[in-house]
C-alpha positions as a Markdown table, in Angstrom:
| # | Residue | x | y | z |
|---|---|---|---|---|
| 1 | Met | -66.0 | 20.5 | -2.3 |
| 2 | Lys | -65.3 | 20.2 | -6.0 |
| 3 | Leu | -61.9 | 18.9 | -7.1 |
| 4 | Pro | -60.1 | 20.4 | -10.0 |
| 5 | Ser | -60.5 | 18.7 | -13.3 |
| 6 | Asn | -56.8 | 17.8 | -13.5 |
| 7 | Tyr | -56.8 | 16.2 | -10.0 |
| 8 | Ser | -56.8 | 12.6 | -11.2 |
| 9 | Val | -53.8 | 13.2 | -13.5 |
| 10 | Trp | -51.9 | 14.9 | -10.7 |
| 11 | Arg | -52.7 | 12.0 | -8.3 |
| 12 | Arg | -51.6 | 9.3 | -10.8 |
| 13 | Thr | -48.3 | 11.2 | -11.6 |
| 14 | Arg | -47.5 | 11.7 | -7.9 |
| 15 | Ala | -48.3 | 8.0 | -7.1 |
| 16 | Ser | -46.2 | 6.7 | -10.0 |
| 17 | Gly | -43.1 | 8.6 | -8.9 |
| 18 | Arg | -43.2 | 7.1 | -5.4 |
| 19 | Pro | -42.0 | 3.6 | -6.3 |
| 20 | Ala | -39.1 | 5.0 | -8.4 |
| 21 | Ile | -37.9 | 7.1 | -5.5 |
| 22 | Met | -38.2 | 4.2 | -3.0 |
| 23 | Leu | -36.4 | 1.9 | -5.4 |
| 24 | Gly | -33.6 | 4.4 | -5.9 |
| 25 | Thr | -33.3 | 4.9 | -2.1 |
| 26 | Leu | -33.1 | 1.1 | -1.6 |
| 27 | Ile | -30.4 | 0.7 | -4.3 |
| 28 | Phe | -28.4 | 3.5 | -2.8 |
| 29 | Ala | -28.7 | 2.1 | 0.7 |
| 30 | Ala | -27.7 | -1.4 | -0.5 |
| 31 | Ala | -24.7 | 0.0 | -2.4 |
| 32 | Cys | -23.5 | 1.8 | 0.7 |
| 33 | Ala | -24.0 | -1.1 | 3.0 |
| 34 | Ser | -22.3 | -3.7 | 0.8 |
| 35 | Val | -18.7 | -2.6 | 0.9 |
| 36 | Pro | -16.7 | -5.8 | -0.1 |
| 37 | Ala | -14.2 | -7.2 | 2.3 |
| 38 | Pro | -10.7 | -6.1 | 1.3 |
| 39 | Thr | -9.2 | -9.7 | 1.4 |
| 40 | Glu | -7.1 | -9.1 | -1.6 |
| 41 | Gln | -5.6 | -5.8 | -0.2 |
| 42 | Val | -4.9 | -7.5 | 3.1 |
| 43 | Ala | -3.1 | -10.3 | 1.2 |
| 44 | Val | -1.1 | -7.9 | -0.9 |
| 45 | Ser | -0.1 | -6.0 | 2.3 |
| 46 | Ser | 0.9 | -9.2 | 4.0 |
| 47 | Ala | 3.1 | -10.1 | 1.1 |
| 48 | Ala | 4.7 | -6.6 | 1.1 |
| 49 | Val | 5.5 | -6.9 | 4.8 |
| 50 | Ala | 7.0 | -10.4 | 4.3 |
| 51 | Arg | 9.0 | -9.1 | 1.3 |
| 52 | Ala | 10.3 | -6.1 | 3.3 |
| 53 | Ala | 11.3 | -8.4 | 6.2 |
| 54 | Ser | 13.2 | -10.7 | 3.8 |
| 55 | Ala | 15.0 | -7.7 | 2.2 |
| 56 | Gly | 16.3 | -6.7 | 5.6 |
| 57 | Gly | 13.7 | -4.0 | 6.5 |
| 58 | Gly | 13.7 | -5.0 | 10.1 |
| 59 | Glu | 17.4 | -4.0 | 10.4 |
| 60 | Ala | 17.4 | -1.0 | 8.0 |
| 61 | Ala | 14.1 | 0.5 | 8.9 |
| 62 | Pro | 12.8 | -1.0 | 12.1 |
| 63 | Ala | 10.3 | 1.8 | 12.8 |
| 64 | Glu | 8.7 | 1.5 | 9.4 |
| 65 | Met | 8.5 | -2.3 | 9.7 |
| 66 | Gln | 6.9 | -2.1 | 13.1 |
| 67 | Thr | 4.4 | 0.4 | 11.8 |
| 68 | Ala | 3.6 | -1.8 | 8.9 |
| 69 | Arg | 3.1 | -4.8 | 11.1 |
| 70 | Asp | 0.9 | -2.9 | 13.5 |
| 71 | Lys | -1.3 | -1.5 | 10.8 |
| 72 | Leu | -1.6 | -4.9 | 9.2 |
| 73 | Asp | -2.6 | -6.4 | 12.5 |
| 74 | Arg | -5.2 | -3.7 | 13.0 |
| 75 | Ala | -6.5 | -4.2 | 9.4 |
| 76 | Lys | -7.0 | -7.9 | 10.2 |
| 77 | Leu | -8.9 | -7.0 | 13.4 |
| 78 | Ala | -11.1 | -4.5 | 11.4 |
| 79 | Met | -11.8 | -7.3 | 8.9 |
| 80 | Ala | -12.9 | -9.6 | 11.7 |
| 81 | Ala | -15.2 | -6.8 | 13.0 |
| 82 | Glu | -16.5 | -6.3 | 9.4 |
| 83 | Asp | -15.3 | -2.7 | 9.4 |
| 84 | Phe | -14.2 | -3.0 | 5.8 |
| 85 | Asp | -13.5 | 0.6 | 5.0 |
| 86 | Val | -11.1 | 0.9 | 8.0 |
| 87 | Ala | -9.5 | -2.5 | 7.1 |
| 88 | Arg | -8.9 | -1.4 | 3.5 |
| 89 | Arg | -7.3 | 1.9 | 4.6 |
| 90 | Leu | -5.1 | 0.3 | 7.2 |
| 91 | Ala | -4.0 | -2.5 | 4.8 |
| 92 | Gln | -3.1 | 0.1 | 2.2 |
| 93 | Gln | -1.1 | 2.1 | 4.7 |
| 94 | Ala | 0.7 | -1.1 | 5.9 |
| 95 | Gln | 1.6 | -1.8 | 2.3 |
| 96 | Val | 3.1 | 1.6 | 1.8 |
| 97 | Asp | 5.0 | 1.4 | 5.1 |
| 98 | Ala | 6.4 | -2.0 | 4.1 |
| 99 | Gln | 7.4 | -0.7 | 0.7 |
| 100 | Leu | 9.3 | 2.1 | 2.4 |
| 101 | Ala | 11.1 | -0.3 | 4.7 |
| 102 | Glu | 12.0 | -2.5 | 1.8 |
| 103 | Ala | 13.3 | 0.5 | -0.2 |
| 104 | Lys | 15.4 | 1.7 | 2.7 |
| 105 | Ala | 16.8 | -1.8 | 3.1 |
| 106 | Arg | 17.7 | -2.1 | -0.6 |
| 107 | Thr | 19.2 | 1.4 | -0.6 |
| 108 | Gly | 21.4 | 0.5 | 2.4 |
| 109 | Lys | 22.6 | -2.6 | 0.7 |
| 110 | Ala | 23.3 | -0.7 | -2.6 |
| 111 | Arg | 25.2 | 2.0 | -0.7 |
| 112 | Lys | 27.3 | -0.7 | 1.1 |
| 113 | Ala | 28.0 | -2.4 | -2.3 |
| 114 | Ser | 28.9 | 0.9 | -3.8 |
| 115 | Gln | 31.4 | 1.7 | -1.0 |
| 116 | Glu | 32.9 | -1.8 | -1.4 |
| 117 | Val | 33.4 | -1.2 | -5.1 |
| 118 | Ser | 34.9 | 2.2 | -4.4 |
| 119 | Thr | 37.3 | 0.7 | -1.9 |
| 120 | Asp | 38.3 | -2.0 | -4.3 |
| 121 | Ala | 38.9 | 0.5 | -7.1 |
| 122 | Lys | 41.1 | 2.6 | -4.7 |
| 123 | Val | 43.2 | -0.5 | -3.8 |
| 124 | Leu | 43.6 | -1.3 | -7.5 |
| 125 | Arg | 44.7 | 2.3 | -8.3 |
| 126 | Glu | 47.2 | 2.2 | -5.6 |
| 127 | Glu | 48.6 | -1.1 | -6.8 |
| 128 | Leu | 48.9 | 0.3 | -10.4 |
| 129 | Asp | 50.6 | 3.4 | -9.1 |
| 130 | Arg | 53.1 | 1.3 | -7.1 |
| 131 | Lys | 53.9 | -0.8 | -10.1 |
| 132 | Ala | 54.3 | 2.2 | -12.3 |
| 133 | Gln | 56.8 | 3.8 | -9.9 |
| 134 | Ser | 58.9 | 0.7 | -9.3 |
| 135 | Pro | 61.9 | 0.2 | -11.6 |
| 136 | Thr | 61.4 | -2.5 | -14.2 |
| 137 | Asp | 64.0 | -5.3 | -14.5 |
| 138 | Lys | 64.3 | -5.8 | -18.2 |
| 139 | Glu | 67.9 | -6.9 | -18.3 |
């Protein structure tokens, strides 16, 4: 059997492409396998939960605070199991839940302060009205 005249060129071209394909496959596999641990995200989420708790989130938004704590705990478990994608997702969700609890707590405090200012203004108005209606003693 006689081989075509361009057989050696075809064989060299085919063989030279194989290492490039294998190298590309290895790089892709390594990139997929090396998801970094979300330690920074877990730390940020822990700080958000602590900030929400100190802002009164436990009283103003107990459901959100509990959800944030649960998700943060699950994120830490996923980190220990080296399931970094799940850990990152849970940590991000915990951060959002904690921010919501903090916002609800701050909103509640602002609403209470606003009501106190309104009450004080009403008392002052009533006092001014009373003084304006009473006869003045200028003699």
